[in-house]
C-alpha positions in Angstrom: 0.1 0.1 -0.2 2.8 2.5 -0.9 1.5 5.5 -2.2 2.4 6.9 -5.6 3.0 10.1 -4.1 6.1 10.7 -1.6 4.3 12.4 1.3 7.1 13.2 3.8 7.1 11.9 7.6 6.3 14.4 9.8 9.3 15.4 12.4 9.1 13.8 15.4 8.9 17.5 17.4 7.2 19.3 14.9 6.7 22.1 14.6 9.8 22.5 16.8 10.6 21.8 20.5 9.0 19.3 22.9 6.8 21.9 24.4 5.9 23.6 21.2 5.1 19.9 19.8 3.2 18.8 22.7 0.8 22.1 23.0 0.0 22.1 19.0 -1.0 18.3 19.2 -3.0 18.6 22.0 -5.1 21.2 20.4 -5.2 19.0 17.4 -6.2 16.1 19.2 -9.1 18.9 21.2 -9.7 20.1 18.0 -10.5 16.7 16.2 -12.5 14.9 18.5 -14.8 17.9 19.3 -15.2 18.3 15.7 -15.6 14.7 14.4 -18.1 13.8 17.5 -20.3 16.8 16.4 -19.8 15.3 12.8 -20.8 11.9 14.2 -23.7 13.2 15.7 -25.5 14.5 12.4 -23.9 11.9 10.2 -25.5 9.2 12.3 -29.4 10.9 12.5 -29.1 11.4 8.9 -28.0 7.7 8.1 -30.2 6.2 10.6 -33.0 8.1 9.0 -32.9 6.6 5.4 -32.3 3.2 7.1 -35.9 4.0 8.3 -36.9 6.0 5.4 -37.0 9.1 6.6 -35.0 12.5 6.4 -33.4 13.1 9.6 -32.4 16.6 11.0 -33.0 19.1 8.1 -34.2 22.5 9.5 -30.8 23.8 11.1 -28.8 24.8 8.2 -28.1 23.2 5.5 -29.4 19.5 5.6 -30.0 20.0 9.1 -26.1 19.8 9.9 -26.1 22.6 12.4 -28.4 20.4 14.5 -25.9 19.1 16.4 -24.8 22.6 17.7 -28.7 23.5 18.2 -29.1 20.7 20.5 -25.8 21.6 22.1 -27.4 25.0 22.5 -30.8 23.6 24.1 -29.1 21.1 27.2 -26.3 23.3 28.4 -29.4 25.7 28.8 -31.6 22.9 30.8 -31.4 23.1 34.6 -28.7 21.2 36.1 -30.4 19.2 39.0 -28.7 16.9 41.3 -29.8 14.0 43.1 -30.7 15.0 47.0 -29.4 11.5 48.5 -26.6 10.6 46.1 -22.8 11.3 46.6 -22.8 15.3 45.3 -18.4 15.1 44.6 -19.0 11.5 42.9 -22.1 13.1 40.7 -20.1 15.4 39.3 -16.3 13.6 38.6 -18.2 10.9 37.0 -18.6 12.7 33.5 -15.0 14.1 33.6 -13.5 10.8 34.1 -15.3 9.0 31.6 -14.6 12.1 29.1 -10.7 12.7 29.8 -9.6 8.7 29.5 -11.4 8.4 25.9 -9.9 11.8 24.8 -6.2 10.7 26.2 -6.8 7.2 24.1 -6.1 10.2 20.7 -2.3 10.9 22.3 -1.0 7.9 20.7 -2.5 7.7 17.7 -1.0 8.5 14.5 -2.8 10.4 11.7 0.5 10.6 9.3 3.6 9.0 9.8 5.3 10.9 12.5 2.1 13.0 13.2 1.5 11.8 16.4 1.1 12.9 20.4 3.8 10.8 21.8 5.2 7.4 20.0 4.9 4.8 23.0 6.6 1.5 22.6 4.0 0.3 24.3 1.1 2.3 23.0 -1.8 -0.7 22.5 -1.3 -1.5 26.5 -1.8 2.6 26.9 -4.9 1.7 25.0 -6.1 -1.2 26.6 -5.6 1.0 30.5 -7.7 4.3 29.2 -10.0 2.2 27.3 -11.0 0.6 30.9 -11.8 3.9 33.1 -14.9 5.5 31.1 -16.2 2.3 32.4 -15.3 3.3 35.8 -17.0 6.7 34.9 -20.1 5.2 34.3 -20.1 2.8 37.7 -19.3 6.1 39.0 -22.2 7.9 37.6 -25.0 4.9 38.1 -23.4 4.7 42.0 -23.6 8.2 43.4 -27.0 8.7 41.4 -28.7 6.7 44.3 -31.1 5.1 41.7 -32.1 1.5 41.3 -32.0 1.8 37.4 -29.0 3.5 37.8 -27.1 1.1 39.4 -28.7 -1.8 37.5 -27.2 0.2 34.1 -23.6 0.4 35.7 -23.5 -3.1 36.9 -24.2 -3.9 33.8 -21.7 -1.9 32.5 -19.2 -3.7 34.9 -20.5 -6.8 33.5 -19.7 -6.1 29.8 -16.2 -4.6 30.9 -15.2 -7.9 32.4 -16.4 -10.3 29.7 -15.8 -8.8 26.5 -12.3 -7.2 27.3 -11.0 -10.6 27.1 -11.5 -11.6 23.4 -10.9 -8.0 22.2 -7.3 -8.6 24.5 -6.8 -11.8 22.3 -7.6 -10.3 19.0 -5.3 -7.9 19.6 -2.3 -10.7 20.4 -3.1 -11.3 17.2 -2.4 -7.9 15.8 0.7 -8.1 17.8 1.9 -11.3 16.4 1.6 -9.9 13.2 3.5 -6.5 13.6 5.9 -7.6 16.2 5.4 -4.2 18.0 3.1 -2.6 20.7 3.6 0.6 19.1 0.5 1.6 17.1 2.8 3.5 14.5 4.8 0.6 14.3 1.3 -1.4 13.5 1.0 1.4 10.9 4.0 0.7 9.0 3.8 -3.5 9.4 0.7 -3.1 7.4 1.7 -3.6 3.8 -1.6 -6.2 3.6 -4.0 -4.7 5.9 -4.3 -6.7 8.6 -8.3 -6.6 8.0 -7.2 -9.1 5.0 -4.7 -11.4 6.6 -7.0 -11.7 10.3 -10.6 -10.9 9.1 -11.0 -13.4 12.2 -9.3 -10.7 14.6 -11.0 -8.1 12.9 -14.6 -9.4 13.4 -13.6 -10.2 17.2 -12.7 -7.1 17.8 -15.5 -4.7 16.2 -18.1 -6.8 18.3 -16.1 -6.6 21.2 -15.6 -2.9 20.4 -19.3 -2.1 20.0 -20.0 -4.1 23.3 -17.1 -1.8 25.1 -19.4 1.2 23.9 -22.3 0.2 24.9 -23.6 0.3 20.8 -26.6 -1.7 19.5 -27.0 -4.9 19.7 -25.2 -4.4 23.4 -26.3 -1.2 25.0 -28.1 -2.7 27.7 -26.6 0.0 30.0 -29.2 2.4 29.3 -32.2 0.1 27.8 -35.0 2.6 28.4 -37.3 -0.4 27.8 -36.1 -2.1 30.6 -34.4 0.7 33.1 -35.7 3.7 31.9 -32.5 5.9 30.7 -29.9 3.6 32.5 -27.1 5.2 34.2 -27.4 8.3 33.3 -30.8 8.9 34.2 -30.1 11.3 37.1 -28.2 13.8 34.7 -29.3 17.1 33.4 -28.1 19.7 31.7 -24.3 20.2 31.1 -23.3 16.9 32.9 -25.6 15.3 30.7 -23.9 16.7 27.6 -20.9 15.6 28.5 -21.6 12.1 28.9 -23.8 12.3 25.8 -20.7 13.7 24.1 -18.6 10.6 25.5 -20.3 8.3 23.8 -19.8 9.6 20.3 -16.1 10.0 21.6 -16.1 6.3 22.4 -17.3 5.2 19.0 -14.9 8.3 17.3 -11.9 5.9 19.4 -13.6 2.4 18.0 -13.6 3.6 14.7 -9.9 5.2 15.0 -8.8 1.6 16.4 -10.6 -0.5 13.8 -8.9 1.8 11.4 -5.4 2.2 12.6 -5.4 -1.9 13.8 -6.8 -3.5 11.0 -7.1 -0.9 7.7 -3.2 0.5 7.6 -4.5 4.1 9.5 -2.5 6.5 7.6 -1.5 4.3 4.5 -3.3 4.5 1.0 -2.2 5.6 -2.4 -2.2 9.1 -4.3 -4.7 11.1 -1.3 -2.6 12.6 1.3 -2.0 10.4 4.3 -4.7 12.3 6.5 -7.3 12.0 4.2 -7.0 8.2 3.9 -7.4 8.1 7.9 -10.4 10.6 7.6 -12.3 8.4 5.5 -11.6 4.4 6.9 -12.3 6.1 10.2 -16.1 7.4 8.6 -16.1 4.1 6.8 -16.0 2.0 10.2 -18.7 4.9 12.0 -20.9 3.7 8.9 -20.5 0.3 9.6 -21.0 0.9 13.1 -23.9 2.5 12.6 -25.4 0.2 9.9 -25.1 -2.7 12.8 -27.4 -0.5 14.9 -30.0 0.1 12.4 -30.1 -3.4 11.6 -29.9 -5.6 14.6 -32.1 -5.2 17.4 -31.0 -5.6 20.9 -29.7 -8.4 23.1 -31.1 -9.7 26.4 -28.3 -9.6 29.2 -28.3 -13.2 29.4 -28.2 -13.5 25.5 -25.3 -11.0 25.6 -23.5 -13.1 28.2 -24.0 -16.2 26.4 -22.8 -14.3 23.4 -19.3 -13.4 24.6 -18.1 -16.7 26.5 -19.8 -19.5 24.3 -19.3 -17.8 20.6 -16.8 -14.6 21.0 -14.3 -15.8 23.4 -13.9 -19.6 21.4 -13.6 -17.4 17.9 -10.6 -15.6 19.3 -8.9 -18.6 20.4 -9.4 -19.7 17.1 -7.9 -17.0 15.4 -4.7 -16.9 18.0 -4.3 -20.0 16.9 -4.4 -19.2 13.2 -1.9 -16.2 13.6 0.6 -18.3 15.8 0.6 -20.7 13.1 1.0 -18.1 10.5 4.0 -16.2 12.2 5.6 -18.4 13.4 5.6 -21.4 10.5 6.3 -18.3 8.3 3.6 -19.1 6.2 2.7 -16.7 3.0 -0.4 -14.1 4.1 -3.1 -16.0 2.0 -3.3 -19.1 4.0 -4.0 -16.7 6.8 -6.9 -15.5 4.9 -8.5 -17.9 3.7 -8.2 -20.3 7.0 -9.6 -17.2 8.9 -12.4 -17.0 6.5 -13.3 -20.4 6.3 -13.5 -20.7 10.1 -15.4 -17.5 10.4 -18.4 -18.5 7.4 -18.5 -22.0 9.3 -18.5 -20.9 12.6 -21.1 -18.3 11.6 -23.0 -20.8 9.7 -23.3 -23.9 12.8 -24.5 -20.7 15.1 -27.4 -19.9 12.6 -28.4 -23.5 12.5 -28.3 -24.2 16.3 -30.7 -20.2 17.0 -32.7 -21.8 14.3 -33.4 -25.0 15.9 -33.5 -23.1 19.3 -29.9 -24.9 20.7 -29.2 -23.9 24.5 -26.2 -22.0 24.1 -28.0 -19.1 23.4 -31.6 -19.0 24.8 -33.2 -17.4 22.3 
């Protein structure tokens, strides 16, 4: 995937000096995250409207593009209510904990060759560590609200974290083995062929586990309005609710960025500037996430847990075995592609038979 045009890498200390590099990239990351989150909100509402045979937002600005801004102004002017019997300090801190930890993930994400705030040798471990903290913020919000529905939603989030973090980690081990690096920049550089092609199993496992981690359909049980009213954020309003809502879209952005970086080659691509390829891939991954949301129904809590332990975890172990065999036996990449694709197709076919026959592996 070498570019036909030689775009030079960014200097390690761009735009000059450690502190200037730190300041400029921090501002770039914050601007990127906030801008993309607002675009995602508008894009999802328009796309879901198309899936449901309606227009979506179309009043504020051309094609309703300024609707997220109008919604932000509206929600920030609403009354900020704090529950009287909850823990007021934790109630305040919880939204900040979730939002800041998600934004910190982007510190190790390369937007261009060399264009990264800090290229950690253990960048993937840093991403996993920061990805866990938003779940702690959600649990803090649910517990501090002193509301049984909020607490149920928070407990479900902990169950999701404990369960789906395991297959996600196993999928990342396959990426590490093929790239021989924990640095996100090193992983992108190693993808002469995108890992999506070489590890279709790993991509599928990471995608599903990411949907669970960011509480996206069909795993949005922590705020299931038909069961627990609004879940962990039921007691939040005003600016604090806006931060929680924004955090959900920043998490979706982080998942799209990681899928693009780890499996689609990140900024790599022909002809176009690397940052353009990066944005195209991020938007493609978010489109896939919205497509899944618009297509699949929400799972029950027992189905959600069974799906992980009886379906996703074995699939992640099979993927790890295939990748390990290919890497340590020095087999060509097409062997990993064919074997991984066959395993995924056969596995999905077998489980579809179980669903149709009312099998007991996943209750229906």
